[in-house]
N, C-alpha and C positions, 0 to 999 in steps of 0.2 A: 457474460459474455468478448465478447469485442472487443471491452476495452482490455481485458483481464491479458487476452490472447497480444492483442497493439502495444501492454505496455512489459507483455515479459521477453516477445517477437521483437518490434521492432525500436521500441525504449529501451534496448536489456540492460543498460552499465549510459543513456544520455542525464546524463546533471543539468541539466539547461535547462530555461527553459521553465516555463510551469507550469503544476497540476488542478486543477480541479475539485470542489469536495467528490462529483459527478464518481472521479479520474481513479483517486485514490481510497475511499470509500466499496468501489465496483469492486480496486483488484482485491482490495482487504476482506470482500466478499467470501469470495472466487477461493485463494489465498484458502482464506476458513475451511470451506466446501470440500476441496480438493486433502485438506489433511486434516478432515476429521473419514475422507478416500482410499486413502492410504490408508491412515489407521487403522482403520477394519479391515481392507484385503489385508497389509499382514500378517495382523493379527494374529486372523481366521489357518487363514498359510501359519504358522503362524504354533498358531495349539492347534492345525488338526495334527503336525510334522511334530509338535512335542507326546500329546496329546492327557500330558497333568496340569495344563490348562496356566500353564508360565505363558507362554508361546506370545502369550497382548504384549510380554518385552522386541517380539519383532514388528509390533509394529508402531514402536515408543522409533527404534531404528527408523523402520520408511516413514516416519517424520522429520527426522534427524536430513536425514535426508537432502527431501526436499526442503526442509530451510537452507541446505543450504546450494542445494542451486534455484535456489529463488535470494539466495541473500541479499544479491547483486541487482537484480528491478526493484526488493522491497526499498533498500535502499533508497535509489534511484528516483522511484518514488515520491519516495517519503522527501523527502533536497527538495524535489518541483512540488509538492506539499505545502511546502514553508516559506518557497523561493513565493505562489503565489500569495498570501499571506505576509507579503515582503521582510521575511523574516529571511534569514541568513543559511547555506543547510548546517551551516556547524551544527543547529542548535537541537541540530536528534542529537546531537549530544545531552543532554540535559537526562534526555532520560535514563545513564544510571547513575546516580543521584538521587537522594532515598524523595520520595512524591513527582519528580522525575515523568517520570514518563506519563504523567496524569495533567502535569503543563502542555506538555507533546499530545497527548488527546486535546484535551481544550483551543489548544492552536492550528489541526490537522481537523473539526466542524466549523473553527469561523471562515466567514464567509470572503471570496476573493482579492483582491484589494482592486480596488474601479478605477478603470485605465489602467496606460505601461502602466513598470515598474523597471526596477533596473534588471533583470529577469528576463523581461517580455511582456509581451502584449498579454493584456488580459485571458486567459482562455473562450470567454464567456463572446467571447466577440469573435472569434475565430469559427468558421460554415462546423456546420454543422452540429454546434454550440446554439444553451438558449439565447436572444441576445439578453444585451445584458436591457434594465425596463430605464425609462427616463423618467424619473420622476422631479429634476427639477429642486429638488436639492441640494445640499451644499453637504461634502460630505465630514 
């Protein structure tokens, strides 16, 4: 939860630097949990108000409003995740072509590029993150 709040509050529109897998996927997990909770709450309120079962459309409205509120931090954490694997942040646009979302998903599960890259130091080497194990193997 701490990483979700950090991304949403301190790194709201920070497109520079790198985001490790943990930061990205913790953000995605809590985003999904919050979206489901918003859908259910708005749906229950809408169903109670409508009394004919059509109120769950209000749940969709709630999730849409949440998505609009969190579009910048979602995009920023995705760009920083792409930076972590050594790709330009513009690669997020690949999600707009057929099967591009699958490629973007694969990029998000790849391990960090070892060492520093043009986008900054490896987040695994920053205090508070797990240290990079020394394997002695060349990348």
